C-alpha positions, -999 to +999 in steps of 0.1 A: -462-662-375-469-634-350-502-617-351-515-590-328-548-573-329-545-537-339-575-518-327-576-481-337-547-483-361-562-504-389-567-476-415-532-460-415-500-469-433-486-504-436-449-504-426-427-532-437-399-538-413-372-564-412-336-569-422-320-559-455-327-587-480-359-598-464-380-586-493-394-553-481-392-535-515-403-565-536-432-575-513-441-539-507-447-532-544-469-563-547-488-555-515-494-519-526-508-531-559-531-555-541-543-528-517-545-500-544-522-479-523-490-460-531-457-478-524-430-457-508-394-470-502-377-450-475-342-457-489-352-444-523-367-413-508-335-407-487-314-410-519-337-387-538-338-360-511-301-361-504-289-365-539-265-391-527-264-429-525-267-446-492-232-460-493-219-424-500-239-411-470-224-438-448-189-432-461-188-394-459-211-387-430-213-419-410-241-441-399-254-416-373-260-390-400-279-417-421-300-426-391-309-390-386-320-387-423-339-420-418-358-406-388-367-373-406-379-393-436-400-416-415-415-386-396-425-370-429-440-402-443-460-407-411-477-373-417-490-383-451-528-385-450-532-410-478-525-445-465-494-461-481-473-492-480-439-481-467-407-502-470-385-490-442-348-495-439-336-524-418-323-502-390-353-480-386-363-499-355-331-490-337-345-457-326-373-457-301-389-426-316-391-444-349-408-474-334-433-450-317-439-431-350-447-464-367-470-476-339-490-443-341-492-441-379-502-476-388-494-512-387-460-529-388-454-561-407-421-578-399-407-596-429-386-622-412-358-642-427-330-660-410-294-645-413-284-674-436-311-664-461-305-627-458-267-632-463-273-653-495-296-626-509-274-596-502-239-610-506-219-588-530-245-560-531-225-527-532-255-508-520-254-524-486-229-504-466-233-524-434-220-555-451-195-539-476-161-556-476-170-582-450-184-616-443-221-612-452-232-641-431-213-630-400-226-594-403-262-607-410-260-627-378-246-598-358-273-574-370-300-601-364-290-606-328-293-569-321-324-562-342-346-593-339-361-583-304-368-548-318-386-562-349-406-586-327-416-559-303-427-535-331-445-560-353-483-564-355-479-593-379-450-614-391-444-633-423-414-656-428-401-646-463-379-677-465-411-699-463-430-684-492-425-664-524-431-626-526-466-631-541-477-654-513-462-631-487-481-601-501-513-623-502-508-633-465-504-597-454-534-585-475-555-613-460-544-603-424-552-567-431-586-576-444-593-596-413-580-567-391-603-541-406-630-528-384-665-537-394-682-511-415-715-495-402 
């Protein structure tokens, strides 16, 4: 478990980062409830704003167009004044400006799961264009090898989601956030 102190950024948003299938949406909803904050799922927001599914955006416009929408969505969410729990897309860390936005706007919690676990969770999911029509395990390993260092570099706190259930993961994050809060005058 990685834990870094987060001076000066304790009161902002909580960004859940990690691979698809790590539990960002499930744990994010539970964490938001515990913290009495809104929960925002970037993928859902992209779909709502574009009026298209993520697989459709990938198929018609390509991954670069999706990443541009992702960056614009993240930028808009970072400007929100009310602190929220935000589930990011698995590839949000690929762009350095996104990592910087997250760092400035709050805390990043890496929901880590090994490729074998991720592949088992997402196999056959038609809403996952990066694994569509292929070997989920091979693709999960490939994505993990590229993204793991970026998640690690961006994370203020890490929870292994293969080592606990979603409720326990949310409880661990909430406890860390409570510990990381500055003392009140």
